[in-house]
C-alpha positions in Angstrom: 0.0 0.0 0.0 1.5 3.4 -1.0 1.7 6.3 1.3 -1.2 8.1 -0.2 -3.5 5.1 0.1 -2.4 4.6 3.7 -3.1 8.3 4.5 -6.6 8.0 3.0 -7.3 4.9 5.0 -6.2 6.7 8.2 -8.5 9.7 7.3 -11.4 7.3 6.7 -10.9 5.6 10.0 -10.6 8.9 11.8 -13.9 10.1 10.1 -15.7 6.9 11.3 -14.4 7.3 14.8 -15.4 10.9 14.9 -18.9 10.0 13.6 -19.3 7.3 16.3 -18.2 9.8 19.0 -20.8 12.3 17.8 -23.5 9.7 17.6 -22.8 8.5 21.1 -22.7 12.0 22.5 -26.1 12.7 20.8 -27.6 9.5 22.1 -26.4 10.1 25.7 -27.7 13.7 25.6 -31.0 12.6 24.1 -31.6 9.9 26.8 -30.8 12.4 29.6 -33.0 15.1 28.2 -35.9 12.8 27.6 -35.5 11.2 31.0 -35.5 14.6 32.8 -38.5 15.8 30.8 -40.3 12.6 31.5 -39.5 13.0 35.2 -40.9 16.5 35.2 -44.1 15.3 33.7 -44.4 12.6 36.3 -44.0 15.3 39.0 -46.9 17.3 37.5 -44.9 19.9 35.8 -46.5 21.5 32.7 -44.2 21.8 29.7 -45.5 24.6 27.4 -45.1 23.9 23.7 -44.4 20.2 24.2 -47.8 18.8 25.3 -48.7 17.5 21.8 -45.4 15.6 21.3 -46.0 11.8 21.3 -42.5 11.0 22.3 -42.9 13.1 25.4 -45.7 10.8 26.6 -43.5 7.8 26.1 -40.7 9.6 28.1 -43.2 10.0 30.9 -44.0 6.2 30.9 -40.4 5.2 30.4 -38.7 7.7 32.8 -36.8 5.0 34.8 -35.7 3.1 31.8 -34.4 6.2 30.0 -32.4 7.4 33.0 -31.0 4.1 34.3 -30.5 2.2 31.1 -30.5 4.9 28.4 -28.4 7.5 30.2 -26.4 5.7 32.9 -26.1 2.5 30.9 -24.6 4.4 28.1 -22.2 6.5 30.2 -21.0 3.5 32.2 -20.8 1.4 29.0 -18.6 4.1 27.4 -16.3 4.3 30.5 -15.9 0.6 30.5 -15.2 0.4 26.7 -12.6 3.1 27.0 -10.9 1.4 29.9 -10.9 -2.2 28.4 -9.9 -1.0 25.0 -12.2 -3.3 23.1 -14.2 -2.0 20.1 -16.9 -4.5 20.6 -17.5 -3.0 24.1 -19.0 0.1 22.4 -21.9 -2.0 21.4 -23.2 -1.5 24.9 -23.7 2.3 24.7 -24.9 2.0 21.1 -27.5 -0.5 22.0 -28.6 1.6 25.0 -28.9 4.6 22.7 -30.9 2.6 20.2 -33.2 1.4 23.0 -33.7 5.1 24.0 -35.0 5.9 20.5 -37.2 2.8 20.5 -38.7 3.7 23.9 -39.5 7.2 22.7 -41.1 5.8 19.6 -43.3 3.5 21.7 -41.5 0.3 20.6 -41.1 -1.2 24.1 -40.5 -4.8 22.9 -37.6 -3.7 20.6 -36.2 -1.6 23.4 -36.3 -4.6 25.7 -34.4 -6.7 23.2 -31.8 -4.0 22.7 -31.2 -3.6 26.4 -30.9 -7.3 26.8 -28.2 -7.3 24.1 -26.5 -4.4 25.9 -26.5 -6.2 29.2 -25.2 -9.5 27.7 -22.3 -7.7 26.0 -21.6 -5.7 29.2 -21.4 -8.9 31.2 -18.9 -10.3 28.7 -16.8 -7.2 28.9 -16.7 -7.4 32.7 -15.7 -11.1 32.5 -12.7 -9.9 30.4 -11.9 -7.3 33.1 -12.0 -10.0 35.8 -9.7 -12.3 33.8 -7.2 -9.4 33.4 -7.3 -8.4 37.0 -9.0 -10.8 39.5 -9.7 -8.6 42.5 -12.6 -8.0 44.9 -13.6 -4.7 43.1 -13.6 -6.2 39.6 -15.7 -9.1 40.8 -18.1 -6.6 42.4 -18.2 -4.8 39.0 -19.2 -8.1 37.4 -21.9 -8.6 40.0 -23.3 -5.2 39.1 -23.3 -6.1 35.4 -25.2 -9.4 36.2 -27.7 -7.3 38.2 -28.3 -5.1 35.2 -28.7 -8.3 33.0 -31.4 -9.6 35.3 -33.2 -6.3 35.4 -33.1 -5.9 31.6 -34.2 -9.5 31.2 -37.3 -8.8 33.4 -38.0 -5.6 31.5 -37.8 -7.5 28.2 -40.4 -10.0 29.3 -42.7 -7.5 31.0 -41.8 -8.4 34.6 -42.9 -6.6 37.8 -41.8 -3.0 37.9 -40.8 -3.1 41.5 -38.5 -6.1 40.9 -37.0 -4.4 37.8 -36.2 -1.3 39.8 -34.5 -3.3 42.5 -32.1 -4.9 40.0 -31.6 -1.7 38.0 -30.6 0.3 41.1 -28.5 -2.6 42.3 -26.6 -2.2 39.0 -25.9 1.5 39.7 -25.2 1.1 43.4 -22.9 -1.8 43.1 -20.9 -0.1 40.3 -20.3 2.9 42.6 -19.6 0.7 45.6 -17.1 -1.4 43.7 -15.2 1.8 42.7 -15.0 2.9 46.4 -14.1 -0.6 47.5 -11.0 -0.3 45.3 -10.0 2.9 47.2 -10.0 1.1 50.6 -6.6 -0.2 49.8 -5.3 3.2 50.6 -6.7 3.1 54.1 -4.4 1.8 56.8 -7.0 0.5 59.1 -9.5 -1.4 57.1 -9.9 -4.7 59.0 -13.3 -6.2 58.2 -13.9 -4.0 55.2 -14.0 -6.7 52.6 -16.0 -9.3 54.6 -18.6 -6.7 55.6 -18.8 -5.4 52.0 -19.4 -8.9 50.7 -22.1 -9.6 53.3 -23.9 -6.3 52.4 -23.7 -6.9 48.6 -24.9 -10.5 49.1 -27.9 -9.2 51.1 -28.7 -6.6 48.5 -28.7 -9.2 45.6 -30.7 -11.7 47.7 -33.2 -9.0 48.5 -33.6 -8.0 44.9 -34.3 -11.7 44.1 -36.6 -12.1 47.1 -38.6 -9.0 46.0 -40.0 -10.9 43.0 -41.5 -13.5 45.4 -42.3 -11.3 48.5 -42.2 -7.6 47.7 -42.7 -6.6 51.3 -40.0 -8.6 53.0 -37.6 -8.4 50.0 -38.0 -4.7 49.9 -37.4 -4.3 53.6 -34.1 -6.3 53.3 -33.2 -4.3 50.2 -33.6 -1.0 52.1 -31.6 -2.4 55.0 -28.8 -3.4 52.7 -28.8 0.2 51.2 -28.6 1.7 54.7 -25.8 -0.7 55.7 -23.9 0.1 52.6 -24.1 3.8 53.4 -22.7 3.1 56.8 -19.9 1.0 55.3 -19.0 3.8 52.9 -18.8 6.4 55.7 -16.6 4.1 57.8 -14.2 2.7 55.2 -14.1 5.3 52.4 -11.1 7.5 52.3 -13.4 10.5 51.6 -13.9 11.0 55.3 -10.2 11.9 55.6 -9.7 13.8 52.4 -12.7 16.1 53.1 -10.2 18.2 55.0 -7.9 18.5 52.0 -8.0 21.3 49.4 -9.1 21.8 45.8 -10.6 19.0 43.7 -9.9 16.4 46.4 -12.1 18.2 48.9 -14.8 18.8 46.4 -14.9 15.1 45.5 -15.0 14.1 49.1 -17.9 16.5 49.9 -19.9 15.1 47.0 -19.2 11.6 48.1 -20.1 12.1 51.7 -23.3 14.0 50.8 -24.3 11.2 48.5 -23.8 8.6 51.3 -26.2 10.5 53.5 -28.9 10.3 50.7 -28.1 6.6 50.3 -29.0 6.1 54.0 -32.2 8.0 53.6 -33.0 6.0 50.5 -32.5 2.8 52.4 -34.9 3.8 55.2 -37.5 5.1 52.7 -37.2 1.9 50.6 -37.9 -0.3 53.6 -40.8 1.9 54.6 -42.2 1.9 51.1 -42.2 -1.9 51.1 -44.3 -1.9 54.2 -46.9 0.3 52.6 -45.8 3.8 53.7 -46.0 6.6 51.1 -42.2 7.1 50.7 -41.8 5.9 47.1 -40.7 9.3 45.8 -38.2 9.6 48.7 -36.8 6.1 48.1 -36.3 6.5 44.3 -35.0 10.0 44.1 -32.9 10.0 47.3 -31.2 7.1 45.6 -31.3 8.1 41.9 -30.6 11.8 42.4 -29.2 12.2 45.9 -26.8 9.3 45.7 -26.1 8.5 42.1 -26.0 12.1 40.8 -23.8 13.1 43.7 -21.3 10.4 42.5 -21.6 11.7 38.9 -20.8 15.3 40.1 -17.9 14.0 42.2 -16.2 12.1 39.4 -17.0 14.2 36.3 -13.9 16.4 36.6 -11.8 13.2 36.4 -14.0 11.0 34.1 -14.4 13.5 31.3 -10.7 14.1 30.7 -10.2 10.3 30.7 -13.0 9.3 28.3 -13.7 12.4 26.3 -10.3 14.1 26.2 -12.0 17.2 27.6 -9.9 19.1 30.1 -11.7 21.0 32.9 -10.5 23.9 34.9 -11.7 23.2 38.4 -12.9 26.0 40.6 -15.4 27.1 43.3 -18.3 27.2 40.8 -18.4 23.4 40.8 -19.8 23.6 44.3 -22.9 25.5 43.2 -24.7 22.7 41.4 -23.9 20.3 44.2 -25.5 22.7 46.7 -28.4 23.2 44.4 -29.0 19.5 44.0 -29.0 18.9 47.8 -31.2 21.9 48.4 -33.7 20.9 45.7 -33.9 17.4 47.1 -34.5 18.7 50.6 -37.4 20.8 49.2 -38.8 18.0 47.2 -38.4 15.1 49.7 -38.2 16.9 53.0 -41.0 19.5 52.4 -43.0 17.3 50.1 -43.0 20.0 47.4 -42.8 17.5 44.5 -43.7 20.0 41.7 -41.3 22.8 42.7 -38.7 20.3 43.9 -38.7 18.5 40.6 -38.2 21.8 38.7 -35.3 22.7 41.0 -33.8 19.2 40.5 -33.8 19.8 36.8 -32.3 23.3 37.3 -29.5 21.8 39.4 -28.6 19.3 36.7 -28.7 22.1 34.0 -26.5 24.2 36.2 -24.0 21.3 36.5 -23.9 20.9 32.7 -23.3 24.7 32.4 -20.5 24.5 35.0 -18.8 21.6 33.2 -19.0 23.5 29.9 -17.6 26.6 31.6 -14.8 24.5 33.1 -14.0 23.2 29.6 -14.0 26.7 28.1 -11.9 28.1 30.9 -9.1 25.5 30.3 -6.2 27.2 28.6 -4.1 25.4 26.0 -0.9 26.6 27.7 -1.9 24.5 30.8 0.0 21.3 29.9 -0.1 19.9 33.4 -3.4 19.1 35.2 -3.9 20.4 38.7 -2.5 18.4 41.6 -5.0 15.9 42.7 -5.1 13.5 45.7 -4.9 10.2 43.9 -6.7 8.5 46.8 -10.0 10.0 45.5 -9.4 9.2 41.9 -10.5 5.7 41.0 -8.4 3.6 38.6 -5.2 5.6 38.6 -2.5 3.6 37.0 -4.6 0.8 35.5 -7.0 0.3 32.6 -9.3 -2.4 33.7 -12.1 -0.6 35.5 -14.5 2.1 34.4 -14.3 5.5 35.9 
């Protein structure tokens, strides 16, 4: 092959890669936007000018699937694909994105099949990760992938909604917990960390399975497992020490510790919901927004440079959306102002997106060296096996 042909081939490959990146970015943004709008509708928020859009009605019905599988499934899938360096791994976010389009078009059966394909591929990717690095945290990541597979399988066959949510949230919670488990190696005094972690995770997975047979008792155990995991994270996570640090390390620690508080609240509310108390909104959104979104805000300044090659200039404005998120949840869940709280939840997420964009624009090309960061709070430093 002559030099000209080789260069044309390189340009063609580059064009395809760029197109796939743009496609993935568009699908991720679409799933998040549709999921947020669907959530606003469920909270009783009127959206002027969009009432006659058929896809918006589908977004209302499929809010959980759009957020957990469409958005988070895609984001985690991209992280894992970048980390494992296997092209086939990108089938996970692509399938999640296609499922989003199918859901918004009302093709639920097709979406279920696509999500099943995504989960099967995701499990295979995590098996590769475990084979490369057999460790407690990579096995926990595989367990989270299997939880997602069970949840997607139930969704594909039209299973019980409560059981599906248990497995879907187990996927997100265990993914985060596995990341933090890895960080415990940096703690000097961690006797009992791994055995207690395994016991809690086993209880959570058993509870998710039990919820299909006995929703009340399974739900109570599930909520207890969430609360115990929150306690485990507070005791063993290095964030409780680095919260007194400075800069990005302190920001990440504050996000993490705040999220652990919402995880404990979610556990109590989940158990109460299973016993018939009207705490469903608290259980789902303390977990999905309070815990999971806090983790997203904590790790975004590190994840985006790793997977999207987007440098961020960190500064005090990053604290604003975090404070807004916690305040909006307090208004929604603490005061019971669902309508106004949901609007403020969406505003907090929009503010975070604006802050990230501002951080990217503020980065100067002359800054060749990223800011000094406490590596104890940065998952996956020095390895390529796990998603961050």
